[in-house]
Phi, psi and omega in degrees: 000321178294326179296314179294323179297311180293326176295319179294318178297317179296318179293322178296320178294321178295316179296317178296322177296319177295321178295317179293331179288327184279317184273153175266320177201159178236132179250120181257123179257149174275140178271172180294328179292327180284341181275352179288125180289151180281327179254158182281345183283330186265135176265153177298136181247176179290341181292332181287345182265014182288154174260149175246123180254122178252118179234099184291142175297168185293334183276345185296313182299320182290327177292315178296318180297314182290319178294320177296320179295320178295319180292322177296315178297323177295322181295331178283341179271347177288130179297155182298322177239117179272126179284133179173000000 
């Protein structure tokens, strides 16, 4: 089970690194459902309509790719049955 867990974490890091390598920036918009206030006292404001721009630095994709590759290689060295 630990082997599959580390393999999944490594693959997720590699995929995230590839995504960061491909995109330059990501713009996240709020939907109309997210702008609905939770309490009845507060009215929707202009602050709820803001965009969030995520622009990863140049070193982030390479860090995710290398860390994911190391974790994947580590998952292959874990024995199938851990004694314990």
